[in-house]
N, C-alpha and C positions, 0 to 999 in steps of 0.2 A: 161983117158981123160973123164972128166965129161961133161954131156950134160946139157945145160940150159933148164929148163922146162918152157914152155910158159904158161900163164894163160889160162884156159879153157874158151874161149869167148862164147862158146855155153851155159855155165851156167851163165856167167856174163851179157849177153844181156837181158835175161828175167828179171833178178833182177833189172837192170836199167830201163827197160820199166815199171815195177811195180812202181818204185819211181816216174817216169815221170807222170804216171796216177794220182798219188796223189798230185803232185805239182802244176798243173794248167798250163794255156797257157803261162804265163810269163816265165816259165823255160823250155819250150819245146825245144828251140834252144840249151840251155846249155846241156840238157839231151841227145839230139840227137848228139851233138858234142862230148860229153863224150863217148857215145856208139861207134860212128864211130872212134874216136881217139884211144880208147882202142883196138877195134877190128883190126884196121889197124896197130897199134903199135905191137900188138901181132903177127899178120900175117907176118909183115916185120922184126920184132925184131929190129926196129929202132924207138926210142921214138920221134925223130925229125919229121919223116914222120907222125907218129901218131898224134903229136901235130898240125902239119900243116893241116892234114885232119880234125881233130876235130874242129879247129878254123874256117876253111872254111865251114864245115857243120853247125856249130852254126850260122854263119852269114847268110847263105842261108836260114836256117829254120826260123830264126828270121824275115828276110825280107818277107818270105812267110806268116807267121802268121800276121804280120802287114798289108800286102796287103789284106788278107782275112778280117781282122777286118775293114779296111777302106772301103772295098767294101760293107760289110754288113751295115756299118754306112750310107753310101751313099744311099743304097737301102731303108733303114728305113726312112731316111730324105725325099727321093723322094716319098715314099708311104704316109707319113704324109702330105707333101705339096700338093700332088695330091688329097688326100681325102678332105683337107680343101679348096682347090681351087674350088670345086664343090658347096660349101656352101655359103649362103648369110650371111651378118653380123648378128651375134647372133646365127647362125645355129650350130648344134652339130651333131656328128656322131661317129661311132666306126671305128677304123682302125686296120689292122692286117698285119704282114709280116711273111712269112714262107720262110726260106732260104733253099738252096739245101743241105748244110751241116747241120747235126742234132743239131746245137746249135745256139744261138743268136736269136731265134724266139721271137717275142714280139707282143703285142697288147695293145690297150688302147682306150681312148676316146679323142675327141678334140672338141674345140669350137672356132669359129671365134670371137675374142673379140673386135677388132677395125680395122678400115681402116686407112691407113697412106697416106695423100695427097703427091703426088709426080708427077711432070710433065713427068718423063721418064718411069715410071713403075707403075702398080697397086700393092700396097703393103698392107699387113694386118698383124695384130698381132694375133697369135693363142696361146691358152692355151691347153696343152695336157698332158695326162698321159701315162706312159709307164709301162706295166706290163710284167716282164721278169722273168720267174720262180716264186719264191715266193716274189719277190721284186716289189714294186710299187713306182713310183716317179712322181711328177708333175713338168712341165716345161712351160716356155713361150718362144716363138721365133717369128721371123719375116719371112714371105714368100713374094715373089714378082713374078709378071709375066710382061713381056714386054708389053707395050701398044698394044692392039689388039691381044695378044697371049693368048691361053688357057692353056699354060704350066706353072704351078706354080712351083717355085724352092725355096729351103731353102736359106734364105738371110742373115743369121747371123752365124758368126763363134762362136764356144763356147769351145775353148780349156781350159778355166779356170774352167769348171765344171767337176764334177766327173762322169758325164754321160758316157763318152767314155772310162773310166778306164785307161788302160795302154797306150792309144794312145796319152796322153797328152805330 
């Protein structure tokens, strides 16, 4: 009677992790799903269980990556809006965001370019730069604060820009 030899998952996992490190954030879920699926399939000798675990892991990791990216995006927008909210028309300053996780940190400059008349909220147009790593880009957005409030918030959705990468 011949025995089936299982793949050595101890050797396979580090190889797949190395590929993940080179692939970037957009493929983290697929890589994690592949590792979990292969390891589970090898441990249970059942490819259906391995596939189910792999797909579930991929979905969970993708959701986590998107949550972290959206959270960092919101923090960056709030930082820019709060910095600009302290300035008068024509005023300029620098802004900076440092995240808990060691990626996505950015800084830049901003200027309050215009005020927008509105009976419900104080709104203004700001021009800002974002420097992230070796990349710099310029943007224009709108921020508003409810009448009588000192809390300025991002007021413009921008899913059509390349600024937020894979969040589009």
